[in-house]
N, CA, C, O and the ligand as a Tripos MOL2 file, in Angstrom:
@<TRIPOS>MOLECULE
protein
  265   263    67     0     0
PROTEIN
NO_CHARGES

@<TRIPOS>ATOM
      1 N         127.1490   73.2020  117.4140 N.3       1 MET1
      2 CA        127.2650   73.4690  115.9720 C.3       1 MET1
      3 C         127.3760   74.9400  115.7160 C.2       1 MET1
      4 O         126.5120   75.7030  116.1470 O.2       1 MET1
      5 N         128.3840   75.3590  115.0470 N.am      2 THR2
      6 CA        128.5570   76.7870  114.7190 C.3       2 THR2
      7 C         127.8540   77.0750  113.4010 C.2       2 THR2
      8 O         128.0300   76.3910  112.3930 O.2       2 THR2
      9 N         127.0790   78.0860  113.4670 N.am      3 LYS3
     10 CA        126.4090   78.5240  112.2280 C.3       3 LYS3
     11 C         127.3690   79.3340  111.3920 C.2       3 LYS3
     12 O         128.0450   80.2190  111.9160 O.2       3 LYS3
     13 N         127.4460   79.0560  110.1120 N.am      4 GLU4
     14 CA        128.3120   79.8470  109.2980 C.3       4 GLU4
     15 C         127.6030   81.1420  108.8740 C.2       4 GLU4
     16 O         126.3770   81.2150  108.7870 O.2       4 GLU4
     17 N         128.4290   82.1450  108.6200 N.am      5 VAL5
     18 CA        127.8770   83.3850  108.1370 C.3       5 VAL5
     19 C         127.6870   83.2660  106.6550 C.2       5 VAL5
     20 O         128.6060   82.8920  105.9260 O.2       5 VAL5
     21 N         126.4890   83.5850  106.2040 N.am      6 VAL6
     22 CA        126.2030   83.5180  104.7800 C.3       6 VAL6
     23 C         125.6590   84.8460  104.3150 C.2       6 VAL6
     24 O         125.2410   85.6800  105.1180 O.2       6 VAL6
     25 N         125.6700   85.0350  103.0110 N.am      7 ARG7
     26 CA        125.1530   86.2640  102.4320 C.3       7 ARG7
     27 C         123.7280   86.0240  101.9350 C.2       7 ARG7
     28 O         123.4700   85.1030  101.1590 O.2       7 ARG7
     29 N         122.8360   86.8500  102.3870 N.am      8 CYS8
     30 CA        121.4680   86.7160  101.9770 C.3       8 CYS8
     31 C         121.3550   87.0200  100.4770 C.2       8 CYS8
     32 O         121.9410   87.9800   99.9760 O.2       8 CYS8
     33 N         120.6000   86.1910   99.7870 N.am      9 ASN9
     34 CA        120.4540   86.3470   98.3490 C.3       9 ASN9
     35 C         119.5550   87.5010   97.9690 C.2       9 ASN9
     36 O         119.5360   87.9150   96.8090 O.2       9 ASN9
     37 N         118.8230   88.0160   98.9050 N.am     10 ILE10
     38 CA        117.9040   89.1020   98.5830 C.3      10 ILE10
     39 C         118.4620   90.4710   99.0210 C.2      10 ILE10
     40 O         118.5480   91.3860   98.2010 O.2      10 ILE10
     41 N         118.8380   90.6190  100.2920 N.am     11 CYS11
     42 CA        119.3040   91.9350  100.7050 C.3      11 CYS11
     43 C         120.8330   91.9910  100.7370 C.2      11 CYS11
     44 O         121.4100   93.0540  100.9630 O.2      11 CYS11
     45 N         121.4730   90.8750  100.5160 N.am     12 GLU12
     46 CA        122.9530   90.7700  100.4420 C.3      12 GLU12
     47 C         123.6300   91.1480  101.7280 C.2      12 GLU12
     48 O         124.8160   91.4750  101.7270 O.2      12 GLU12
     49 N         122.9150   91.1130  102.8190 N.am     13 ASN13
     50 CA        123.5300   91.3080  104.1110 C.3      13 ASN13
     51 C         124.0620   89.9630  104.6040 C.2      13 ASN13
     52 O         123.5230   88.9080  104.2700 O.2      13 ASN13
     53 N         125.1470   90.0190  105.4180 N.am     14 GLU14
     54 CA        125.6510   88.7530  105.9650 C.3      14 GLU14
     55 C         124.8660   88.4540  107.2210 C.2      14 GLU14
     56 O         124.5390   89.3430  108.0080 O.2      14 GLU14
     57 N         124.5790   87.1970  107.3840 N.am     15 THR15
     58 CA        123.7180   86.8040  108.5100 C.3      15 THR15
     59 C         124.0560   85.3760  108.9580 C.2      15 THR15
     60 O         124.5050   84.5470  108.1660 O.2      15 THR15
     61 N         123.8310   85.1210  110.2260 N.am     16 ARG16
     62 CA        123.9510   83.7780  110.7130 C.3      16 ARG16
     63 C         122.5670   83.0960  110.8000 C.2      16 ARG16
     64 O         122.4440   81.8710  110.7720 O.2      16 ARG16
     65 N         121.5470   83.9430  110.9050 N.am     17 ASN17
     66 CA        120.1990   83.3830  110.9890 C.3      17 ASN17
     67 C         119.5660   83.4080  109.5950 C.2      17 ASN17
     68 O         119.0580   84.4330  109.1400 O.2      17 ASN17
     69 N         119.6110   82.2990  108.9630 N.am     18 HIS18
     70 CA        119.1080   82.2570  107.5920 C.3      18 HIS18
     71 C         118.3380   80.9600  107.3660 C.2      18 HIS18
     72 O         118.4480   80.0130  108.1450 O.2      18 HIS18
     73 N         117.5830   80.9330  106.3210 N.am     19 ILE19
     74 CA        116.9890   79.6750  105.9010 C.3      19 ILE19
     75 C         117.5120   79.3720  104.5130 C.2      19 ILE19
     76 O         117.6760   80.2750  103.6920 O.2      19 ILE19
     77 N         117.7720   78.1110  104.2520 N.am     20 ASP20
     78 CA        118.2090   77.6620  102.9580 C.3      20 ASP20
     79 C         117.0030   77.5340  102.0900 C.2      20 ASP20
     80 O         115.9860   76.9560  102.4730 O.2      20 ASP20
     81 N         117.1360   78.0910  100.8980 N.am     21 ILE21
     82 CA        116.0420   77.9700   99.9670 C.3      21 ILE21
     83 C         116.6470   77.6330   98.6080 C.2      21 ILE21
     84 O         117.4250   78.4010   98.0420 O.2      21 ILE21
     85 N         116.2670   76.4720   98.1090 N.am     22 LEU22
     86 CA        116.8500   75.9800   96.8600 C.3      22 LEU22
     87 C         118.3710   75.9860   96.9820 C.2      22 LEU22
     88 O         118.9120   75.3800   97.9070 O.2      22 LEU22
     89 N         119.0760   76.6610   96.0650 N.am     23 ASN23
     90 CA        120.5340   76.7100   96.1550 C.3      23 ASN23
     91 C         121.0430   77.9480   96.8890 C.2      23 ASN23
     92 O         122.2490   78.1290   97.0560 O.2      23 ASN23
     93 N         120.1260   78.7840   97.3180 N.am     24 GLY24
     94 CA        120.5600   80.0150   97.9730 C.3      24 GLY24
     95 C         120.1030   80.0450   99.3940 C.2      24 GLY24
     96 O         119.6590   79.0380   99.9470 O.2      24 GLY24
     97 N         120.2120   81.2070   99.9840 N.am     25 CYS25
     98 CA        119.6850   81.3500  101.3180 C.3      25 CYS25
     99 C         119.2090   82.7800  101.5170 C.2      25 CYS25
    100 O         119.7010   83.7150  100.8860 O.2      25 CYS25
    101 N         118.2540   82.9210  102.3950 N.am     26 ILE26
    102 CA        117.7850   84.2400  102.6950 C.3      26 ILE26
    103 C         117.7950   84.4320  104.2200 C.2      26 ILE26
    104 O         117.6290   83.4770  104.9780 O.2      26 ILE26
    105 N         117.9900   85.6680  104.6430 N.am     27 CYS27
    106 CA        118.0470   85.9150  106.0720 C.3      27 CYS27
    107 C         116.6460   85.9250  106.6790 C.2      27 CYS27
    108 O         115.6310   86.0290  105.9900 O.2      27 CYS27
    109 N         116.6480   85.8130  107.9810 N.am     28 GLU28
    110 CA        115.3220   85.8110  108.6860 C.3      28 GLU28
    111 C         114.4880   87.0060  108.3640 C.2      28 GLU28
    112 O         113.2690   86.9140  108.2240 O.2      28 GLU28
    113 N         115.1540   88.1460  108.2470 N.am     29 LYS29
    114 CA        114.4170   89.3920  108.0120 C.3      29 LYS29
    115 C         113.6780   89.3280  106.6700 C.2      29 LYS29
    116 O         112.5040   89.6870  106.5770 O.2      29 LYS29
    117 N         114.3750   88.8720  105.6490 N.am     30 CYS30
    118 CA        113.7840   88.8120  104.3140 C.3      30 CYS30
    119 C         112.6790   87.7300  104.2790 C.2      30 CYS30
    120 O         111.6500   87.8780  103.6200 O.2      30 CYS30
    121 N         112.9400   86.6580  105.0090 N.am     31 GLU31
    122 CA        111.9080   85.6260  105.0560 C.3      31 GLU31
    123 C         110.6180   86.1980  105.6520 C.2      31 GLU31
    124 O         109.5130   85.9710  105.1600 O.2      31 GLU31
    125 N         110.8180   86.9510  106.7340 N.am     32 GLN32
    126 CA        109.6580   87.5920  107.3600 C.3      32 GLN32
    127 C         108.9890   88.5790  106.4420 C.2      32 GLN32
    128 O         107.7620   88.6720  106.3980 O.2      32 GLN32
    129 N         109.8130   89.3330  105.6930 N.am     33 ASN33
    130 CA        109.2490   90.2700  104.7280 C.3      33 ASN33
    131 C         108.3860   89.5750  103.7020 C.2      33 ASN33
    132 O         107.3000   90.0390  103.3530 O.2      33 ASN33
    133 N         108.8850   88.4710  103.2340 N.am     34 ILE34
    134 CA        108.1210   87.7220  102.1740 C.3      34 ILE34
    135 C         106.8290   87.1970  102.7580 C.2      34 ILE34
    136 O         105.7750   87.2590  102.1240 O.2      34 ILE34
    137 N         106.9170   86.6760  103.9820 N.am     35 VAL35
    138 CA        105.7090   86.1450  104.6160 C.3      35 VAL35
    139 C         104.6850   87.2500  104.7940 C.2      35 VAL35
    140 O         103.4820   87.0370  104.6430 O.2      35 VAL35
    141 N         105.2040   88.4820  105.1320 N.am     36 ASP36
    142 CA        104.2710   89.5650  105.4020 C.3      36 ASP36
    143 C         103.7410   90.2340  104.1220 C.2      36 ASP36
    144 O         102.7680   90.9850  104.1780 O.2      36 ASP36
    145 N         104.3460   89.9770  103.0240 N.am     37 LEU37
    146 CA        103.9410   90.6600  101.7920 C.3      37 LEU37
    147 C         102.5710   90.2050  101.3360 C.2      37 LEU37
    148 O         102.1900   89.0460  101.5010 O.2      37 LEU37
    149 N         101.8520   91.1300  100.7700 N.am     38 SER38
    150 CA        100.5970   90.7620  100.1610 C.3      38 SER38
    151 C         100.8120   90.8420   98.6340 C.2      38 SER38
    152 O         101.7780   91.4350   98.1520 O.2      38 SER38
    153 N          99.8960   90.2360   97.9140 N.am     39 TYR39
    154 CA        100.0950   90.1310   96.4730 C.3      39 TYR39
    155 C         100.0650   91.4620   95.7690 C.2      39 TYR39
    156 O         100.6670   91.6260   94.7080 O.2      39 TYR39
    157 N          99.3660   92.4130   96.3530 N.am     40 ASP40
    158 CA         99.3240   93.7280   95.6480 C.3      40 ASP40
    159 C         100.4340   94.6400   96.1120 C.2      40 ASP40
    160 O         100.4900   95.7970   95.6970 O.2      40 ASP40
    161 N         101.3220   94.1500   96.9620 N.am     41 ASP41
    162 CA        102.4330   94.9240   97.3650 C.3      41 ASP41
    163 C         103.4420   95.0040   96.2480 C.2      41 ASP41
    164 O         103.7660   93.9890   95.6320 O.2      41 ASP41
    165 N         103.9570   96.2200   95.9650 N.am     42 LYS42
    166 CA        104.8930   96.3700   94.8600 C.3      42 LYS42
    167 C         106.1760   95.6040   95.1340 C.2      42 LYS42
    168 O         106.8170   95.1150   94.2040 O.2      42 LYS42
    169 N         106.5570   95.4950   96.4060 N.am     43 LYS43
    170 CA        107.7950   94.7990   96.7410 C.3      43 LYS43
    171 C         107.7020   93.3110   96.3810 C.2      43 LYS43
    172 O         108.7030   92.6550   96.0940 O.2      43 LYS43
    173 N         106.4880   92.8140   96.4060 N.am     44 TYR44
    174 CA        106.2810   91.3880   96.1540 C.3      44 TYR44
    175 C         106.8440   90.9900   94.8150 C.2      44 TYR44
    176 O         107.4190   89.9140   94.6500 O.2      44 TYR44
    177 N         106.6630   91.9010   93.8420 N.am     45 GLU45
    178 CA        107.1690   91.6260   92.4950 C.3      45 GLU45
    179 C         108.6890   91.4840   92.4800 C.2      45 GLU45
    180 O         109.2460   90.6200   91.8040 O.2      45 GLU45
    181 N         109.3460   92.3640   93.2500 N.am     46 GLY46
    182 CA        110.8130   92.2990   93.3450 C.3      46 GLY46
    183 C         111.2820   90.9870   93.9310 C.2      46 GLY46
    184 O         112.2230   90.3740   93.4260 O.2      46 GLY46
    185 N         110.6430   90.5630   94.9760 N.am     47 TYR47
    186 CA        111.0240   89.3030   95.6210 C.3      47 TYR47
    187 C         110.7370   88.1380   94.6860 C.2      47 TYR47
    188 O         111.4780   87.1550   94.6520 O.2      47 TYR47
    189 N         109.6910   88.2560   93.9550 N.am     48 ASN48
    190 CA        109.3350   87.2220   93.0110 C.3      48 ASN48
    191 C         110.4430   87.0180   91.9870 C.2      48 ASN48
    192 O         110.7990   85.8860   91.6600 O.2      48 ASN48
    193 N         110.9890   88.1370   91.4780 N.am     49 ILE49
    194 CA        112.0580   88.0650   90.4960 C.3      49 ILE49
    195 C         113.2790   87.4060   91.1100 C.2      49 ILE49
    196 O         113.9110   86.5540   90.4860 O.2      49 ILE49
    197 N         113.6140   87.8000   92.3350 N.am     50 LEU50
    198 CA        114.7850   87.2260   92.9790 C.3      50 LEU50
    199 C         114.5950   85.7210   93.2010 C.2      50 LEU50
    200 O         115.4990   84.9210   92.9660 O.2      50 LEU50
    201 N         113.3950   85.3650   93.6580 N.am     51 LEU51
    202 CA        113.1540   83.9380   93.9090 C.3      51 LEU51
    203 C         113.1550   83.1260   92.6360 C.2      51 LEU51
    204 O         113.5390   81.9570   92.6120 O.2      51 LEU51
    205 N         112.6960   83.8050   91.5410 N.am     52 LYS52
    206 CA        112.6940   83.1370   90.2640 C.3      52 LYS52
    207 C         114.1400   82.8340   89.8440 C.2      52 LYS52
    208 O         114.4270   81.7660   89.3020 O.2      52 LYS52
    209 N         115.0420   83.7870   90.1020 N.am     53 ASP53
    210 CA        116.4550   83.5620   89.7920 C.3      53 ASP53
    211 C         117.0200   82.3970   90.5550 C.2      53 ASP53
    212 O         117.7500   81.5710   90.0090 O.2      53 ASP53
    213 N         116.6670   82.3370   91.8510 N.am     54 LEU54
    214 CA        117.1250   81.2280   92.6650 C.3      54 LEU54
    215 C         116.6140   79.8970   92.1150 C.2      54 LEU54
    216 O         117.3290   78.8970   92.0510 O.2      54 LEU54
    217 N         115.3530   79.9380   91.7270 N.am     55 TRP55
    218 CA        114.6870   78.7500   91.1870 C.3      55 TRP55
    219 C         115.3660   78.2910   89.9100 C.2      55 TRP55
    220 O         115.5980   77.1030   89.6870 O.2      55 TRP55
    221 N         115.6780   79.2870   89.0750 N.am     56 LYS56
    222 CA        116.3420   79.0070   87.8080 C.3      56 LYS56
    223 C         117.6780   78.3650   88.0390 C.2      56 LYS56
    224 O         118.0010   77.3540   87.4160 O.2      56 LYS56
    225 N         118.4720   78.9430   88.9360 N.am     57 ASN57
    226 CA        119.7980   78.4030   89.2650 C.3      57 ASN57
    227 C         119.6700   76.9900   89.7890 C.2      57 ASN57
    228 O         120.4770   76.1210   89.4580 O.2      57 ASN57
    229 N         118.6660   76.7630   90.5990 N.am     58 PHE58
    230 CA        118.4290   75.4460   91.1490 C.3      58 PHE58
    231 C         118.1850   74.4460   90.0230 C.2      58 PHE58
    232 O         118.7520   73.3530   90.0190 O.2      58 PHE58
    233 N         117.3500   74.8210   89.0810 N.am     59 LEU59
    234 CA        117.0260   73.9180   87.9610 C.3      59 LEU59
    235 C         118.2440   73.6460   87.1160 C.2      59 LEU59
    236 O         118.4590   72.5180   86.6720 O.2      59 LEU59
    237 N         119.0600   74.6880   86.8850 N.am     60 ILE60
    238 CA        120.2750   74.5020   86.0950 C.3      60 ILE60
    239 C         121.1840   73.5290   86.7400 C.2      60 ILE60
    240 O         121.7040   72.6330   86.0750 O.2      60 ILE60
    241 N         121.4050   73.6740   88.0660 N.am     61 SER61
    242 CA        122.3460   72.7880   88.7480 C.3      61 SER61
    243 C         121.7440   71.3770   88.8530 C.2      61 SER61
    244 O         122.4650   70.3790   88.8460 O.2      61 SER61
    245 N         120.4490   71.3200   88.9460 N.am     62 TYR62
    246 CA        119.7660   70.0340   89.0060 C.3      62 TYR62
    247 C         119.9800   69.2810   87.6900 C.2      62 TYR62
    248 O         120.2700   68.0840   87.6820 O.2      62 TYR62
    249 N         119.8310   69.9980   86.5920 N.am     63 GLU63
    250 CA        120.0130   69.3490   85.2890 C.3      63 GLU63
    251 C         121.4510   68.9500   85.0440 C.2      63 GLU63
    252 O         121.7220   67.9060   84.4510 O.2      63 GLU63
    253 N         122.3780   69.7840   85.5030 N.am     64 GLU64
    254 CA        123.7830   69.4810   85.3400 C.3      64 GLU64
    255 C         124.1580   68.2540   86.1010 C.2      64 GLU64
    256 O         125.0650   67.5280   85.6950 O.2      64 GLU64
    257 N         123.4850   67.9940   87.2000 N.am     65 GLY65
    258 CA        123.7910   66.8510   88.0540 C.3      65 GLY65
    259 C         123.1990   65.5580   87.5550 C.2      65 GLY65
    260 O         123.3880   64.5170   88.1830 O.2      65 GLY65
    261 N         122.4830   65.5920   86.4340 N.am     66 HIS66
    262 CA        121.8470   64.4080   85.9090 C.3      66 HIS66
    263 C         122.2200   64.1270   84.4760 C.2      66 HIS66
    264 O         121.7520   63.1470   83.8970 O.2      66 HIS66
    265 ZN        118.0490   89.3500  103.6380 Zn       67 ZN67
@<TRIPOS>BOND
     1     1     2 1
     2     2     3 1
     3     3     4 2
     4     3     5 am
     5     5     6 1
     6     6     7 1
     7     7     8 2
     8     7     9 am
     9     9    10 1
    10    10    11 1
    11    11    12 2
    12    11    13 am
    13    13    14 1
    14    14    15 1
    15    15    16 2
    16    15    17 am
    17    17    18 1
    18    18    19 1
    19    19    20 2
    20    19    21 am
    21    21    22 1
    22    22    23 1
    23    23    24 2
    24    23    25 am
    25    25    26 1
    26    26    27 1
    27    27    28 2
    28    27    29 am
    29    29    30 1
    30    30    31 1
    31    31    32 2
    32    31    33 am
    33    33    34 1
    34    34    35 1
    35    35    36 2
    36    35    37 am
    37    37    38 1
    38    38    39 1
    39    39    40 2
    40    39    41 am
    41    41    42 1
    42    42    43 1
    43    43    44 2
    44    43    45 am
    45    45    46 1
    46    46    47 1
    47    47    48 2
    48    47    49 am
    49    49    50 1
    50    50    51 1
    51    51    52 2
    52    51    53 am
    53    53    54 1
    54    54    55 1
    55    55    56 2
    56    55    57 am
    57    57    58 1
    58    58    59 1
    59    59    60 2
    60    59    61 am
    61    61    62 1
    62    62    63 1
    63    63    64 2
    64    63    65 am
    65    65    66 1
    66    66    67 1
    67    67    68 2
    68    67    69 am
    69    69    70 1
    70    70    71 1
    71    71    72 2
    72    71    73 am
    73    73    74 1
    74    74    75 1
    75    75    76 2
    76    75    77 am
    77    77    78 1
    78    78    79 1
    79    79    80 2
    80    79    81 am
    81    81    82 1
    82    82    83 1
    83    83    84 2
    84    83    85 am
    85    85    86 1
    86    86    87 1
    87    87    88 2
    88    87    89 am
    89    89    90 1
    90    90    91 1
    91    91    92 2
    92    91    93 am
    93    93    94 1
    94    94    95 1
    95    95    96 2
    96    95    97 am
    97    97    98 1
    98    98    99 1
    99    99   100 2
   100    99   101 am
   101   101   102 1
   102   102   103 1
   103   103   104 2
   104   103   105 am
   105   105   106 1
   106   106   107 1
   107   107   108 2
   108   107   109 am
   109   109   110 1
   110   110   111 1
   111   111   112 2
   112   111   113 am
   113   113   114 1
   114   114   115 1
   115   115   116 2
   116   115   117 am
   117   117   118 1
   118   118   119 1
   119   119   120 2
   120   119   121 am
   121   121   122 1
   122   122   123 1
   123   123   124 2
   124   123   125 am
   125   125   126 1
   126   126   127 1
   127   127   128 2
   128   127   129 am
   129   129   130 1
   130   130   131 1
   131   131   132 2
   132   131   133 am
   133   133   134 1
   134   134   135 1
   135   135   136 2
   136   135   137 am
   137   137   138 1
   138   138   139 1
   139   139   140 2
   140   139   141 am
   141   141   142 1
   142   142   143 1
   143   143   144 2
   144   143   145 am
   145   145   146 1
   146   146   147 1
   147   147   148 2
   148   147   149 am
   149   149   150 1
   150   150   151 1
   151   151   152 2
   152   151   153 am
   153   153   154 1
   154   154   155 1
   155   155   156 2
   156   155   157 am
   157   157   158 1
   158   158   159 1
   159   159   160 2
   160   159   161 am
   161   161   162 1
   162   162   163 1
   163   163   164 2
   164   163   165 am
   165   165   166 1
   166   166   167 1
   167   167   168 2
   168   167   169 am
   169   169   170 1
   170   170   171 1
   171   171   172 2
   172   171   173 am
   173   173   174 1
   174   174   175 1
   175   175   176 2
   176   175   177 am
   177   177   178 1
   178   178   179 1
   179   179   180 2
   180   179   181 am
   181   181   182 1
   182   182   183 1
   183   183   184 2
   184   183   185 am
   185   185   186 1
   186   186   187 1
   187   187   188 2
   188   187   189 am
   189   189   190 1
   190   190   191 1
   191   191   192 2
   192   191   193 am
   193   193   194 1
   194   194   195 1
   195   195   196 2
   196   195   197 am
   197   197   198 1
   198   198   199 1
   199   199   200 2
   200   199   201 am
   201   201   202 1
   202   202   203 1
   203   203   204 2
   204   203   205 am
   205   205   206 1
   206   206   207 1
   207   207   208 2
   208   207   209 am
   209   209   210 1
   210   210   211 1
   211   211   212 2
   212   211   213 am
   213   213   214 1
   214   214   215 1
   215   215   216 2
   216   215   217 am
   217   217   218 1
   218   218   219 1
   219   219   220 2
   220   219   221 am
   221   221   222 1
   222   222   223 1
   223   223   224 2
   224   223   225 am
   225   225   226 1
   226   226   227 1
   227   227   228 2
   228   227   229 am
   229   229   230 1
   230   230   231 1
   231   231   232 2
   232   231   233 am
   233   233   234 1
   234   234   235 1
   235   235   236 2
   236   235   237 am
   237   237   238 1
   238   238   239 1
   239   239   240 2
   240   239   241 am
   241   241   242 1
   242   242   243 1
   243   243   244 2
   244   243   245 am
   245   245   246 1
   246   246   247 1
   247   247   248 2
   248   247   249 am
   249   249   250 1
   250   250   251 1
   251   251   252 2
   252   251   253 am
   253   253   254 1
   254   254   255 1
   255   255   256 2
   256   255   257 am
   257   257   258 1
   258   258   259 1
   259   259   260 2
   260   259   261 am
   261   261   262 1
   262   262   263 1
   263   263   264 2
@<TRIPOS>SUBSTRUCTURE
     1 MET1         2 RESIDUE 1 A MET
     2 THR2         6 RESIDUE 1 A THR
     3 LYS3        10 RESIDUE 1 A LYS
     4 GLU4        14 RESIDUE 1 A GLU
     5 VAL5        18 RESIDUE 1 A VAL
     6 VAL6        22 RESIDUE 1 A VAL
     7 ARG7        26 RESIDUE 1 A ARG
     8 CYS8        30 RESIDUE 1 A CYS
     9 ASN9        34 RESIDUE 1 A ASN
    10 ILE10       38 RESIDUE 1 A ILE
    11 CYS11       42 RESIDUE 1 A CYS
    12 GLU12       46 RESIDUE 1 A GLU
    13 ASN13       50 RESIDUE 1 A ASN
    14 GLU14       54 RESIDUE 1 A GLU
    15 THR15       58 RESIDUE 1 A THR
    16 ARG16       62 RESIDUE 1 A ARG
    17 ASN17       66 RESIDUE 1 A ASN
    18 HIS18       70 RESIDUE 1 A HIS
    19 ILE19       74 RESIDUE 1 A ILE
    20 ASP20       78 RESIDUE 1 A ASP
    21 ILE21       82 RESIDUE 1 A ILE
    22 LEU22       86 RESIDUE 1 A LEU
    23 ASN23       90 RESIDUE 1 A ASN
    24 GLY24       94 RESIDUE 1 A GLY
    25 CYS25       98 RESIDUE 1 A CYS
    26 ILE26      102 RESIDUE 1 A ILE
    27 CYS27      106 RESIDUE 1 A CYS
    28 GLU28      110 RESIDUE 1 A GLU
    29 LYS29      114 RESIDUE 1 A LYS
    30 CYS30      118 RESIDUE 1 A CYS
    31 GLU31      122 RESIDUE 1 A GLU
    32 GLN32      126 RESIDUE 1 A GLN
    33 ASN33      130 RESIDUE 1 A ASN
    34 ILE34      134 RESIDUE 1 A ILE
    35 VAL35      138 RESIDUE 1 A VAL
    36 ASP36      142 RESIDUE 1 A ASP
    37 LEU37      146 RESIDUE 1 A LEU
    38 SER38      150 RESIDUE 1 A SER
    39 TYR39      154 RESIDUE 1 A TYR
    40 ASP40      158 RESIDUE 1 A ASP
    41 ASP41      162 RESIDUE 1 A ASP
    42 LYS42      166 RESIDUE 1 A LYS
    43 LYS43      170 RESIDUE 1 A LYS
    44 TYR44      174 RESIDUE 1 A TYR
    45 GLU45      178 RESIDUE 1 A GLU
    46 GLY46      182 RESIDUE 1 A GLY
    47 TYR47      186 RESIDUE 1 A TYR
    48 ASN48      190 RESIDUE 1 A ASN
    49 ILE49      194 RESIDUE 1 A ILE
    50 LEU50      198 RESIDUE 1 A LEU
    51 LEU51      202 RESIDUE 1 A LEU
    52 LYS52      206 RESIDUE 1 A LYS
    53 ASP53      210 RESIDUE 1 A ASP
    54 LEU54      214 RESIDUE 1 A LEU
    55 TRP55      218 RESIDUE 1 A TRP
    56 LYS56      222 RESIDUE 1 A LYS
    57 ASN57      226 RESIDUE 1 A ASN
    58 PHE58      230 RESIDUE 1 A PHE
    59 LEU59      234 RESIDUE 1 A LEU
    60 ILE60      238 RESIDUE 1 A ILE
    61 SER61      242 RESIDUE 1 A SER
    62 TYR62      246 RESIDUE 1 A TYR
    63 GLU63      250 RESIDUE 1 A GLU
    64 GLU64      254 RESIDUE 1 A GLU
    65 GLY65      258 RESIDUE 1 A GLY
    66 HIS66      262 RESIDUE 1 A HIS
    67 ZN67       265 GROUP 0 **** ****
């Protein structure tokens, strides 16, 4: 199975090693960053916003499909 190259929704780098999350995907590196983040980390807020966008898009497409 060939992995397709996708664009990470967070850092926008192209990657083959990604995880699918909702309707988007994030690269391994960003996934690791999120896992390593603590709640008081300023970066955490930024990731939160990005993930919220993904979540919103997911809900919109979910509603459109029903
Ligand atoms: Zn990334």
